[in-house]
C-alpha positions in Angstrom: -20.0 6.8 -5.1 -18.1 3.9 -6.7 -18.4 1.5 -9.7 -18.7 -2.3 -9.2 -16.9 -4.4 -11.9 -16.7 -8.2 -12.3 -13.3 -9.9 -12.7 -13.8 -10.2 -16.7 -14.0 -6.3 -16.5 -10.8 -6.3 -14.2 -9.0 -8.3 -16.7 -9.8 -5.7 -19.5 -8.5 -3.0 -17.1 -5.4 -4.8 -16.1 -4.6 -5.3 -19.9 -5.6 -1.8 -21.1 -5.3 0.8 -18.2 -2.3 3.0 -18.0 -0.5 3.4 -14.7 -0.6 7.1 -15.4 -4.3 7.1 -14.8 -5.1 4.1 -12.8 -3.8 2.6 -9.4 -4.7 -1.2 -8.5 -5.0 -1.5 -4.7 -5.3 -4.9 -3.0 -6.6 -4.5 0.7 -5.9 -7.9 1.9 -3.5 -8.7 4.7 0.2 -9.5 4.0 -0.2 -13.4 4.4 -3.0 -13.4 1.9 -0.8 -11.2 -0.4 2.1 -13.6 0.0 -0.2 -16.7 -1.0 -1.5 -15.2 -4.2 -1.4 -11.8 -5.9 -2.1 -10.2 -9.1 0.3 -8.3 -11.3 0.0 -4.4 -10.9 -1.7 -4.3 -7.7 -0.2 -2.7 -4.6 -0.7 -4.0 -1.1 -2.4 -1.5 1.2 -4.0 -3.6 4.1 -7.6 -2.5 5.1 -6.4 -3.2 8.7 -3.9 -0.5 8.2 -6.1 2.2 6.4 -5.3 4.8 8.8 -1.8 4.9 7.6 -2.4 4.9 3.7 -5.9 6.2 3.3 -5.3 9.8 2.6 -2.0 9.2 0.9 -3.2 7.4 -2.4 -3.3 9.7 -5.5 -6.4 11.7 -6.1 -5.6 12.2 -9.9 -6.1 8.3 -10.6 -8.9 5.8 -10.8 -8.5 3.4 -7.8 -9.3 -0.2 -8.4 -9.7 -1.7 -5.2 -9.9 -5.5 -4.6 -9.6 -8.1 -1.7 -10.4 -11.8 -1.3 -14.3 -11.7 -1.8 -15.4 -8.4 -2.1 -16.4 -7.2 1.3 -13.1 -5.5 2.5 -12.8 -3.8 -0.9 -16.3 -2.5 -0.7 -15.5 -1.1 2.8 -12.2 0.5 1.5 -14.0 2.2 -1.2 -16.7 3.6 1.4 -13.7 4.8 3.5 -12.1 6.3 0.3 -15.3 8.0 -0.7 -15.6 9.6 2.8 -12.1 11.1 2.4 -13.2 12.7 -0.9 -11.8 10.2 -3.5 -14.4 10.0 -6.3 -13.0 7.7 -9.1 -13.4 4.4 -7.3 -13.9 0.9 -8.7 -14.8 -2.1 -6.4 -13.9 -5.5 -7.9 -17.0 -7.9 -6.8 -15.9 -11.3 -5.8 -12.5 -10.3 -5.4 -9.5 -12.5 -6.0 -11.3 -15.7 -5.4 -13.5 -15.2 -8.5 -10.4 -14.1 -10.5 -8.5 -17.5 -10.8 
């Protein structure tokens, strides 16, 4: 139901993807976001998914990242259950980006 990419593919997407068709979602918590974040990502903590899960655009590819890849995969599963179908999980998360 979703694609898995590594951080080198993520770097390519960050360089080339248009904001018109791609949204980058960071599902970590606020304190993690404050400590380190990547450009273009929007903070949508998995712990508050009930508040944002149905509000993301359905006409864009959603690229989902967390710290190590576990929460982003859970978020992709939840989004898929809500009918989102253009999902990308960043395997290894921000920990493997640096």
